[in-house]
C-alpha positions in Angstrom: 47.0 19.0 0.8 44.5 20.5 3.2 41.0 19.2 3.1 38.9 21.3 0.8 35.1 21.1 1.3 32.6 22.1 -1.4 28.9 22.3 -1.2 26.0 24.2 -2.8 22.4 24.9 -2.1 19.7 25.7 -4.7 17.8 29.0 -4.4 14.6 27.1 -5.4 12.5 28.3 -2.4 12.7 29.1 1.3 15.2 27.0 3.3 13.6 24.6 5.7 14.5 22.2 8.6 15.5 19.5 6.1 18.1 21.9 4.6 19.3 23.0 8.0 19.8 19.6 9.6 20.7 17.8 6.4 23.4 20.3 5.2 23.6 23.8 6.6 24.4 22.9 10.2 27.2 20.7 9.0 28.5 23.4 6.8 28.7 25.9 9.7 30.3 23.3 12.0 33.1 22.5 9.4 34.3 26.1 9.8 36.0 25.1 13.0 37.9 22.2 11.4 41.7 22.8 11.3 43.7 22.4 8.2 40.7 22.8 5.9 39.1 25.2 3.4 35.4 25.6 2.6 33.7 26.7 -0.6 29.9 27.1 -0.3 27.9 28.5 -3.2 24.3 29.4 -4.1 23.5 27.1 -7.0 21.5 29.4 -9.2 22.5 27.7 -12.5 21.1 24.5 -11.1 17.9 26.1 -9.9 17.1 27.2 -13.5 15.8 23.7 -14.1 12.9 24.5 -11.8 12.8 28.3 -11.2 12.2 30.2 -14.4 11.0 33.5 -13.1 13.6 36.3 -12.8 12.1 38.1 -9.8 11.7 34.8 -8.0 15.3 33.8 -8.7 16.6 37.1 -7.4 14.5 36.9 -4.2 15.4 33.3 -3.5 19.1 33.9 -4.1 19.0 36.9 -1.7 17.1 34.8 0.9 19.6 32.0 0.8 22.5 34.4 1.2 20.9 36.1 4.1 19.9 32.8 5.8 23.4 31.3 5.6 25.0 34.4 7.1 22.3 34.6 9.8 22.8 31.0 10.7 26.5 31.5 11.3 28.5 31.3 8.0 31.6 33.4 8.5 33.0 34.9 5.3 36.4 35.0 7.0 36.3 31.2 7.4 34.4 30.2 4.3 34.3 31.3 0.7 30.7 32.0 -0.1 29.5 33.0 -3.6 26.9 32.7 -6.3 27.5 29.9 -8.8 26.7 32.2 -11.8 29.4 34.6 -10.7 32.0 32.0 -11.8 31.2 31.4 -15.5 34.2 29.1 -15.8 32.1 26.3 -14.3 29.9 26.2 -17.3 32.9 26.0 -19.7 34.3 23.1 -17.7 30.9 21.4 -17.8 31.2 21.3 -21.6 34.7 19.8 -21.4 33.4 17.1 -19.1 30.4 16.2 -21.3 32.7 15.5 -24.2 34.2 12.5 -22.3 31.1 11.4 -20.5 28.9 8.6 -21.9 25.1 9.0 -22.2 24.7 5.8 -20.2 26.2 7.4 -17.1 23.7 10.3 -17.1 20.8 8.1 -18.0 21.4 6.1 -14.7 21.0 9.2 -12.5 18.4 8.3 -9.9 17.6 12.0 -9.2 16.8 12.6 -12.9 14.4 9.6 -13.0 12.7 10.7 -9.8 12.1 14.2 -10.9 10.7 13.2 -14.3 8.5 10.7 -12.5 7.2 13.6 -10.3 6.2 15.4 -13.5 9.2 17.8 -13.9 9.8 18.7 -17.5 12.8 16.5 -18.8 14.9 19.3 -20.2 18.5 18.9 -21.4 19.6 20.9 -18.4 17.9 18.5 -16.0 19.5 15.6 -17.8 23.0 17.1 -17.8 22.6 18.3 -14.2 25.3 15.8 -12.9 27.9 17.2 -15.3 27.4 20.7 -14.0 27.5 19.4 -10.5 30.8 17.6 -11.3 32.2 20.8 -12.7 31.2 22.6 -9.5 33.2 20.1 -7.5 36.2 19.6 -9.7 36.9 23.2 -10.7 37.9 24.0 -7.1 39.8 20.7 -6.7 37.5 19.9 -3.7 38.3 16.5 -2.1 35.4 16.3 0.3 31.8 17.0 -0.5 29.2 17.1 2.4 26.0 15.6 1.0 22.9 13.7 2.0 22.5 10.0 1.1 20.4 10.9 -2.0 23.4 12.8 -3.5 26.0 10.1 -3.1 25.4 8.8 -6.6 26.2 12.3 -8.0 29.6 12.2 -6.2 30.3 8.8 -7.7 29.4 10.2 -11.1 31.8 13.1 -10.5 34.5 10.6 -9.6 33.8 8.8 -12.9 33.9 12.0 -15.0 37.2 13.1 -13.4 38.6 9.7 -14.2 37.3 9.8 -17.8 38.9 13.2 -18.4 42.3 12.4 -16.7 42.5 9.1 -18.6 41.4 10.5 -22.0 43.9 13.4 -21.9 46.6 11.6 -20.0 46.6 14.2 -17.2 46.1 14.5 -13.5 44.1 17.8 -13.5 41.2 16.6 -11.4 41.3 15.5 -7.8 39.0 12.5 -6.8 36.3 13.9 -4.4 34.7 11.8 -1.6 31.3 12.3 -0.1 30.9 13.2 3.6 27.5 12.1 4.8 25.3 14.2 7.1 24.7 12.9 10.6 21.0 13.5 9.9 20.3 11.6 6.7 16.5 12.1 6.7 14.4 14.9 8.3 10.7 14.0 8.2 8.2 16.5 6.8 4.8 17.3 8.3 3.3 14.2 6.5 6.1 11.8 7.7 7.8 11.6 4.3 11.2 13.2 3.7 11.0 16.9 4.1 11.0 18.5 0.6 9.7 21.5 -1.2 8.4 19.2 -3.9 6.2 17.4 -1.4 4.8 20.5 0.1 5.6 19.3 3.7 8.3 21.7 4.9 8.8 23.7 8.0 10.5 26.8 6.7 13.1 28.7 8.7 11.6 32.1 7.9 8.2 31.3 9.3 6.9 33.6 12.1 5.9 32.0 15.4 2.2 32.1 14.3 3.0 30.4 11.0 5.1 27.8 12.8 2.3 27.0 15.2 -0.1 26.4 12.4 2.2 24.1 10.5 3.3 22.1 13.5 -0.2 21.6 14.7 -1.0 20.2 11.3 1.7 17.4 11.5 0.0 14.1 10.9 -0.3 11.7 13.9 -2.3 8.6 14.5 -5.6 8.4 16.4 -4.3 6.9 19.6 -6.4 8.3 22.5 -4.7 10.6 25.0 -4.8 8.1 27.8 -3.2 5.3 25.8 0.6 4.6 25.4 2.1 5.8 22.2 5.1 4.7 20.1 7.7 7.5 19.9 9.6 5.7 17.2 6.6 5.9 14.8 5.8 9.6 15.5 6.9 12.5 13.3 6.5 15.0 16.1 8.9 13.0 18.3 11.4 12.6 15.4 11.5 16.4 14.9 11.7 17.1 18.6 14.7 14.8 18.9 16.6 16.9 16.4 16.6 19.8 18.8 16.5 18.0 22.2 19.4 16.7 24.3 19.5 12.9 24.8 18.0 13.3 28.2 15.1 15.5 27.0 14.4 13.0 24.2 14.4 10.1 26.6 12.1 11.9 29.0 9.6 12.6 26.2 9.8 9.0 25.0 9.0 7.8 28.5 5.9 10.0 28.6 4.8 8.6 25.2 5.1 5.1 26.5 3.4 5.8 29.8 0.2 7.3 28.2 -1.7 10.2 29.5 -0.1 12.7 27.1 -1.7 13.9 23.8 0.0 14.7 20.6 -1.0 18.3 21.0 1.2 18.7 24.1 4.2 17.1 22.2 3.6 19.5 19.3 3.7 22.5 21.7 7.0 21.2 23.1 8.3 21.0 19.5 7.2 24.5 18.8 9.0 25.9 21.8 12.2 24.1 20.8 12.1 25.5 17.3 11.3 29.0 18.4 14.2 29.0 21.0 16.7 27.4 18.7 16.3 29.8 15.9 15.8 33.0 17.9 19.4 34.2 17.3 19.0 33.5 13.6 15.8 35.5 13.4 17.4 38.5 15.0 20.5 38.3 12.8 18.4 37.8 9.7 16.4 41.0 10.4 19.6 42.9 10.8 21.1 41.6 7.5 17.9 42.5 5.6 18.6 46.1 6.5 22.2 45.8 5.1 21.8 44.5 1.6 25.1 46.1 0.5 27.0 44.0 3.1 25.4 40.8 1.7 26.4 41.8 -1.8 29.9 42.5 -0.8 30.3 39.1 0.9 29.2 37.4 -2.3 31.4 39.6 -4.5 34.5 38.9 -2.5 33.7 35.2 -2.3 33.2 35.1 -6.1 36.6 36.8 -6.7 38.4 34.2 -4.6 36.5 31.3 -6.1 36.9 32.5 -9.7 40.7 32.8 -9.3 40.9 29.1 -8.4 38.4 28.1 -11.1 40.3 30.0 -13.8 43.5 28.2 -12.9 41.9 24.8 -13.0 40.0 25.5 -16.2 43.3 26.6 -17.9 44.9 23.3 -16.8 42.0 21.4 -18.3 42.1 23.3 -21.5 45.8 22.9 -21.8 45.4 19.2 -21.4 42.8 19.2 -24.2 45.0 21.2 -26.5 42.8 24.3 -26.3 45.6 26.5 -24.8 
């Protein structure tokens, strides 16, 4: 069986550097992997746990679609679609919840974290891992590119697949395995993990003027210009290293340690790197915004392909349950 990758991104706001280095860049690179298939979706059902304004949801979904295409997603190499265009996934979610114990869902670290941050503990938020499991299992995906914080959800998906197969004495579902990103953590402007919930993101859509303002606001220590600085403890250096070659990163680290360079100069170097790296994306994005019908067609065709596979898997699962 060819490797089948599956990953989704929530349309809960503008995409940022954390999304790009933590997931999107890997998704695009996987398009060149031989003997493989890719299914990437916009997780709008998932986003309903936090985004509950129709206009905002539509805008965010459009922006995610445009951003992925502008960053290099090729519809000829990857199946790209909206989660809600494949309603079979919600039907499979119900089947999975009937064989999944409350204890498994109660152990979800992401649920505990979100509630601790003040997010309303809805049933949807609690059952989130079951919907995520359905997303993965319905396409018989065997590899799921994720960040370290999502590994538990893959393990829960493995458990749910096992529960279902054992309960109904079937082999409908394939056991998925996580594929970790090479960049497990991208720091935000405050040094914590970059996240919309922390308000510390550097968004991909920002203009150069907006980027400059945000980058210049990155927290640094109060070491004087003339004194040596520790690159390993600097958020600016960590972000610069994501864009730089090994030689460029080593050269900047040497300047930090030698002293005589202020953080303002390092921030300017980071700004230049970001602007140059995303210049092709900005141009492509502007073009796609003028062609909304093309974006719609990409999502429509992707959904048709994804739904055909989902329907087949769901029928197998329902037959195993005695529903067909």
